[in-house]
C-alpha positions in Angstrom: 50.8 -0.9 39.9 49.3 2.1 40.9 48.3 3.6 37.4 47.5 0.7 36.2 44.8 0.3 38.8 43.7 3.9 37.9 43.6 3.4 34.1 41.7 0.1 34.8 38.7 2.3 37.3 38.8 5.2 34.1 38.4 2.8 32.1 35.1 0.6 33.8 33.6 3.9 34.6 33.3 5.1 30.7 31.7 1.4 29.7 29.6 2.2 32.7 28.4 6.0 31.4 28.4 4.4 28.0 25.6 1.8 29.0 23.8 4.2 30.8 23.7 7.0 28.9 22.4 4.5 26.1 19.7 3.8 28.2 18.2 6.6 27.9 16.6 6.8 24.1 14.1 8.4 24.2 10.5 6.8 22.5 7.5 8.2 21.0 4.5 7.3 19.1 2.5 8.3 16.7 -0.8 7.2 15.1 -0.2 6.4 12.1 -4.2 6.5 10.9 -4.8 10.0 12.4 -2.4 11.3 9.7 -3.5 9.5 6.6 -6.7 10.7 7.7 -5.5 13.8 7.6 -3.0 14.0 4.5 -5.0 15.8 1.6 -3.4 13.8 -1.0 -4.6 10.4 0.7 -8.2 11.7 0.1 -7.9 11.8 -3.4 -6.2 8.5 -4.0 -9.0 7.0 -1.2 -11.6 8.5 -4.1 -9.6 7.4 -7.0 -9.4 4.1 -5.6 -12.9 4.1 -4.6 -13.5 4.7 -8.3 -11.8 2.6 -9.9 -13.2 -0.3 -7.9 -16.5 0.9 -8.3 -15.8 0.9 -12.6 -14.7 -2.9 -12.4 -17.4 -3.9 -10.0 -19.9 -3.0 -13.0 -18.0 -4.8 -16.0 -18.0 -7.3 -13.7 -21.8 -7.8 -12.4 -22.7 -6.7 -16.2 -21.0 -9.8 -17.3 -22.6 -11.7 -13.9 -26.1 -10.8 -16.1 -25.4 -12.1 -19.3 -24.0 -15.8 -18.2 -27.5 -15.0 -15.6 -29.6 -14.5 -18.9 -27.5 -16.9 -21.2 -28.0 -19.5 -17.7 -31.6 -19.0 -17.6 -31.9 -19.7 -21.4 -30.3 -22.7 -22.1 -32.6 -24.0 -18.3 -35.6 -23.3 -20.6 -34.0 -24.7 -23.8 -33.4 -27.9 -20.8 -36.5 -28.5 -20.2 -37.8 -28.1 -24.3 -35.7 -31.8 -24.5 -37.1 -34.6 -25.8 -38.1 -38.1 -27.3 -38.9 -36.7 -30.6 -35.8 -33.3 -30.2 -33.4 -35.0 -28.5 -30.6 -35.1 -30.3 -31.6 -31.4 -32.4 -32.2 -29.8 -28.8 -28.9 -32.0 -27.1 -26.5 -30.1 -29.7 -27.6 -27.2 -28.7 -27.7 -27.8 -24.8 -24.2 -28.7 -25.5 -22.8 -25.3 -27.3 -24.5 -23.1 -24.7 -22.7 -25.2 -21.6 -19.5 -24.9 -23.7 -20.9 -20.8 -23.9 -21.7 -20.7 -20.5 -18.5 -22.4 -19.5 -16.2 -19.2 -21.2 -18.1 -16.5 -20.1 -17.3 -17.8 -16.5 -14.1 -19.1 -16.9 -14.1 -14.6 -18.4 -15.7 -13.7 -15.3 -13.1 -15.7 -13.1 -9.9 -13.6 -15.2 -11.6 -10.0 -15.0 -12.1 -10.6 -12.1 -8.6 -11.6 -10.9 -7.9 -9.2 -13.7 -9.3 -6.6 -11.9 -8.0 -7.7 -7.8 -4.5 -6.7 -9.9 -5.3 -3.8 -11.6 -6.3 -2.7 -8.2 -3.9 -3.2 -6.1 -1.1 -1.9 -8.9 -3.1 1.7 -8.0 -3.2 1.7 -5.0 0.8 1.2 -5.0 1.2 3.2 -7.8 -0.7 6.0 -5.6 0.2 4.7 -1.8 3.5 4.7 -2.4 4.9 8.8 -2.5 2.5 8.6 0.4 4.2 6.1 2.7 7.6 8.1 1.2 6.6 11.7 1.8 5.1 10.1 5.9 8.0 8.1 6.7 10.6 10.9 5.6 7.8 13.2 8.1 9.0 10.6 10.8 12.0 11.0 10.3 12.2 14.2 10.5 10.8 15.4 13.1 12.6 11.5 14.9 15.5 13.5 14.5 14.2 17.6 14.9 13.9 16.4 18.7 16.4 13.6 19.4 14.0 10.0 19.4 15.7 7.1 19.1 12.2 5.0 18.1 9.0 6.1 17.3 5.9 3.7 17.7 3.2 3.5 15.6 -0.4 2.9 17.6 -3.0 2.8 15.4 -4.3 -0.6 14.8 -4.6 -0.9 11.3 -0.5 -1.4 11.5 -0.7 -4.8 9.9 3.6 -4.9 12.0 2.1 -2.9 14.9 3.6 -4.9 18.0 3.0 -2.4 20.4 0.1 -3.1 23.0 0.1 -0.6 25.1 2.6 2.6 26.0 2.6 4.7 29.1 4.1 7.6 28.7 6.6 8.6 25.8 5.5 11.7 23.6 3.6 11.6 21.3 4.5 13.9 18.1 1.8 12.6 16.1 0.2 16.4 16.4 4.9 17.2 15.3 4.5 15.1 11.7 1.1 16.6 10.9 2.7 19.5 11.0 6.2 17.7 8.9 3.2 17.1 6.3 1.3 20.5 6.4 -1.6 20.2 7.9 -2.9 22.7 10.0 -4.6 21.4 13.5 -8.5 22.8 12.1 -7.8 20.0 9.3 -6.5 17.6 11.2 -8.9 17.4 13.9 -11.9 18.1 11.4 -11.2 14.6 9.4 -11.0 12.8 12.5 -13.3 10.3 13.2 -14.9 10.9 16.7 -16.0 8.6 18.7 
């Protein structure tokens, strides 16, 4: 009986120790905005996306300009409408209306296509950066023994971390893992 009691206390002690040990997990936080702002590849991707956006915007504005010109011509044509030329001008106005509706449809399609192209390009350019970032964060977590690393960047859509007190900031360690120097990171970080 005495052996049974000793075994019970040893088992209970091991369970209690395991629970205490698991409660001692290390937690850290990073600022992903600062890291991405420091990555040269992110700057290149942003410049590429901005150039593509400007190109698409110029194309759509050109189409809208043509639409405006044709619309003004239709309004001017409508002012010439009278009883004497009602049939001829009416047919011309109908043709102009059909053409304007077609142009409006093409502008809407071009706008939608431009948004899809921008989204696809953004995914193409940023997916490898995100993978590289996640790999570096996981490597730092493993090296330093962190169970959790939270992102404190405000732009993070799924960021539920509203306050933190303590924990370690491993932003610099992740930047180092990505090969970003401290001087380049300081220059890229906007001052508040």
